[in-house]
Backbone as numpy.savetxt, mean C-alpha at the origin, in Angstrom:
# Nx Ny Nz CAx CAy CAz Cx Cy Cz
-31.58 31.25 22.62 -32.34 31.27 21.70 -32.93 29.79 21.52
-34.10 29.48 20.57 -34.41 28.56 20.24 -33.63 27.62 19.49
-33.48 26.54 20.04 -32.37 25.46 19.49 -31.69 25.12 19.76
-30.65 26.00 20.29 -29.41 25.91 20.89 -29.41 25.00 22.74
-28.81 24.49 22.67 -28.25 23.60 23.89 -27.40 24.56 24.39
-27.49 24.57 25.90 -26.60 25.03 26.55 -25.27 23.81 27.10
-24.80 24.43 26.76 -23.05 23.78 27.24 -22.79 23.81 28.96
-22.28 23.33 29.41 -21.89 23.32 30.76 -20.18 23.95 30.72
-20.16 24.46 31.99 -18.72 24.68 32.00 -18.11 23.90 32.29
-17.17 23.52 31.21 -16.08 22.93 30.94 -16.39 22.04 29.96
-17.50 21.64 29.22 -17.76 20.59 28.48 -17.16 21.27 27.04
-16.97 20.00 26.03 -16.80 20.43 24.84 -18.12 20.54 23.82
-17.65 21.48 23.09 -18.00 22.16 22.51 -18.72 21.42 21.02
-19.95 20.46 20.66 -19.50 19.39 19.87 -19.37 20.13 18.52
-18.75 19.79 17.30 -18.14 20.26 15.91 -18.97 19.58 15.02
-19.22 20.59 14.14 -19.99 20.06 13.73 -19.63 18.68 12.19
-18.20 18.14 12.44 -18.06 17.05 11.94 -18.25 15.55 13.00
-18.37 16.16 14.48 -18.80 15.80 15.62 -20.63 15.53 15.16
-21.26 16.70 14.56 -22.75 16.36 14.97 -22.69 15.31 13.47
-22.05 15.30 12.31 -22.75 14.75 11.40 -22.04 13.17 11.31
-21.07 12.99 12.00 -21.00 11.34 12.69 -22.03 11.20 13.32
-21.88 11.74 14.54 -23.82 11.42 15.16 -24.66 10.87 14.14
-24.83 11.68 13.33 -26.48 11.74 12.41 -26.03 10.06 11.24
-24.82 10.15 11.28 -24.18 8.71 10.55 -24.00 7.78 11.33
-24.00 7.92 12.20 -23.66 6.55 13.31 -25.16 6.13 13.75
-26.16 7.54 13.84 -27.46 6.87 13.89 -28.59 5.90 12.67
-27.89 6.55 11.45 -28.80 5.83 10.33 -27.80 4.42 9.61
-26.50 4.25 10.34 -26.28 2.95 9.61 -26.31 2.17 11.04
-26.80 2.81 12.25 -26.99 1.88 12.72 -28.88 1.21 13.12
-29.44 1.86 12.66 -30.84 2.16 12.21 -31.02 1.22 10.97
-30.22 1.48 10.26 -30.62 0.44 8.91 -29.50 -0.10 8.16
-29.39 -1.02 9.40 -28.24 -1.81 9.17 -28.07 -2.47 7.86
-29.23 -3.00 7.07 -28.82 -3.77 5.98 -28.80 -2.98 4.92
-29.23 -1.61 5.10 -28.44 -0.47 4.02 -27.43 -0.49 3.95
-26.84 0.05 5.26 -25.69 0.35 5.18 -24.53 -0.83 5.16
-24.78 -1.66 5.14 -23.98 -3.01 4.54 -24.23 -3.30 3.18
-25.20 -2.89 2.43 -25.33 -2.92 1.07 -24.46 -2.15 0.69
-24.79 -0.77 0.49 -23.38 0.64 0.43 -22.69 0.37 0.47
-21.76 -0.11 1.76 -20.33 -0.33 1.79 -20.37 -1.95 0.76
-20.97 -2.75 0.59 -20.66 -4.04 -0.33 -20.30 -3.59 -1.65
-21.29 -2.62 -1.79 -21.41 -2.21 -3.30 -20.13 -1.41 -3.65
-19.43 -0.47 -2.43 -18.57 0.40 -3.11 -17.56 -0.10 -3.04
-17.06 -1.37 -2.11 -15.89 -2.09 -1.84 -15.86 -3.26 -3.22
-16.66 -4.08 -3.86 -16.71 -4.21 -5.06 -16.38 -3.50 -6.20
-16.75 -2.02 -6.08 -16.92 -1.01 -7.02 -15.31 -0.62 -7.28
-14.85 -0.37 -5.73 -13.63 0.09 -5.82 -12.49 -1.27 -6.53
-12.50 -2.74 -5.80 -12.40 -3.73 -6.57 -11.89 -4.10 -7.44
-13.10 -3.22 -8.41 -12.57 -3.51 -10.47 -11.46 -3.45 -10.49
-10.34 -2.29 -10.44 -9.58 -1.65 -10.83 -8.54 -3.36 -10.52
-8.63 -3.70 -10.00 -7.32 -5.30 -9.37 -7.59 -5.96 -10.53
-8.82 -6.05 -11.48 -8.87 -7.10 -13.01 -8.17 -6.46 -13.58
-7.81 -5.09 -13.64 -7.07 -4.77 -14.58 -5.21 -4.54 -14.16
-5.24 -4.43 -13.25 -3.95 -4.41 -12.91 -2.59 -4.42 -12.74
-1.47 -4.06 -12.97 -0.29 -5.31 -13.82 0.54 -4.71 -12.02
1.22 -5.51 -12.26 2.05 -6.11 -11.17 3.57 -5.25 -12.01
3.95 -4.68 -11.40 5.41 -4.11 -11.73 6.54 -4.47 -11.03
7.63 -5.22 -11.44 8.88 -5.24 -10.51 9.71 -4.91 -11.21
10.06 -4.55 -11.79 11.43 -3.80 -12.73 11.51 -2.47 -11.73
12.45 -1.77 -11.23 12.35 -0.39 -11.07 12.93 0.29 -11.58
13.23 0.11 -12.52 13.56 1.77 -13.38 12.34 1.82 -13.56
11.12 1.08 -14.56 10.01 1.66 -14.64 9.29 1.89 -13.25
9.27 1.81 -12.00 8.62 2.50 -10.65 8.99 3.45 -10.78
9.89 3.88 -10.67 10.61 4.87 -9.99 11.29 6.10 -11.03
11.59 5.76 -12.18 12.17 6.50 -13.11 11.12 6.94 -14.58
10.86 7.92 -14.76 10.54 8.48 -15.97 11.21 7.60 -17.05
10.70 7.33 -18.17 11.39 6.75 -19.25 11.73 7.11 -20.05
11.51 8.17 -20.51 11.81 9.63 -21.17 13.06 10.36 -20.18
13.48 9.95 -19.28 14.50 10.97 -18.72 15.32 10.86 -19.13
17.13 11.45 -18.98 18.21 11.13 -19.16 19.08 10.11 -18.69
18.46 9.74 -17.06 18.80 8.92 -16.21 18.83 7.59 -17.12
17.89 7.11 -17.85 17.75 5.53 -18.19 18.92 5.34 -19.71
19.00 6.77 -20.17 20.55 6.43 -21.02 22.05 6.83 -20.24
21.46 7.05 -19.28 23.02 7.28 -18.37 23.03 5.35 -18.42
22.22 5.31 -17.61 21.86 3.78 -16.97 22.78 2.79 -18.14
22.02 2.76 -19.25 22.65 2.04 -20.47 23.86 2.29 -20.36
24.88 3.68 -20.88 25.69 3.85 -20.89 26.76 2.83 -19.74
26.34 3.36 -18.04 26.82 2.88 -17.26 26.98 0.87 -16.59
25.91 0.19 -17.78 25.70 -0.67 -17.58 26.72 -1.58 -18.70
26.95 -1.30 -20.12 27.88 -0.73 -20.99 29.25 -1.19 -20.27
29.65 -0.54 -19.82 30.82 -0.20 -19.17 31.25 -1.03 -17.95
30.64 -0.76 -17.34 30.51 -1.98 -15.82 30.07 -2.72 -15.49
28.42 -3.41 -16.37 28.48 -4.43 -16.72 26.84 -4.29 -15.73
25.89 -5.28 -16.18 24.64 -5.35 -15.86 23.98 -5.21 -14.73
23.68 -6.63 -14.18 23.46 -6.40 -12.62 24.35 -6.39 -11.16
23.83 -5.51 -10.68 24.46 -5.10 -9.26 24.79 -6.42 -8.63
25.66 -6.59 -7.59 26.00 -7.81 -6.81 24.95 -7.90 -5.79
24.20 -7.34 -5.50 23.43 -6.65 -4.17 21.86 -8.17 -5.55
21.61 -7.82 -6.33 20.65 -8.73 -7.27 21.63 -9.95 -7.44
22.73 -10.13 -7.80 22.96 -11.04 -8.36 23.56 -12.25 -6.79
23.50 -11.79 -6.02 23.50 -12.94 -5.26 21.99 -13.34 -5.12
22.58 -14.78 -4.83 21.72 -15.46 -4.32 21.78 -16.46 -3.65
21.19 -16.51 -2.23 21.70 -18.07 -1.06 20.51 -18.82 -1.46
20.89 -20.65 -1.75 19.39 -21.27 -1.70 19.86 -22.51 -1.33
19.09 -23.48 -0.38 19.59 -24.38 -0.07 19.89 -25.21 -0.62
20.42 -26.31 -0.32 20.74 -27.41 -0.93 20.87 -28.60 0.18
19.49 -29.61 -0.14 19.02 -30.51 0.76 20.44 -31.57 1.73
21.62 -31.82 0.41 22.27 -32.35 1.48 23.27 -31.51 2.21
23.84 -30.64 2.24 24.37 -29.60 3.01 23.50 -29.44 4.06
21.86 -29.36 4.42 21.79 -28.90 6.02 21.96 -27.33 6.08
22.75 -26.91 6.86 22.36 -25.31 7.05 22.79 -24.26 5.87
21.25 -23.99 5.91 22.29 -22.42 4.95 23.33 -21.85 4.92
23.68 -21.56 6.24 24.16 -20.55 7.20 25.81 -21.04 7.26
25.64 -22.46 7.58 26.83 -23.13 7.93 28.14 -22.42 6.91
29.47 -22.71 7.38 30.24 -22.13 6.64 30.58 -23.25 5.07
29.85 -24.87 5.75 30.06 -25.87 4.59 28.71 -26.07 3.26
27.88 -25.15 3.74 27.14 -24.90 2.60 27.62 -23.78 1.63
28.60 -22.66 1.89 29.44 -22.25 1.08 30.32 -22.59 0.49
30.62 -23.23 0.69 32.00 -24.03 0.17 31.78 -25.00 -1.06
30.41 -25.43 -0.97 29.56 -25.92 -1.79 29.24 -25.62 -3.07
């Protein structure tokens, strides 16, 4: 038929996505300035959300629904057993006079 390409035996038949990618690559290589401007505009547009973003470091806010039963139970747990878990409360810092932080002498101080 007219317009159909013959495929040799053992050759892979190009899919629709292959043909679309070929057209996109052709446009991108022939119109580099337009491609650069469109890409830059999209990058700036998608980055605008960073201006209003807020960094959240509270684990409860990140992973637990604030209206859930778990928040109330956590409050009760903290009343009975204390607030901060041991893993978070342990902080190792270097003392300039102690030298190596991992030596036994620095833990004695």
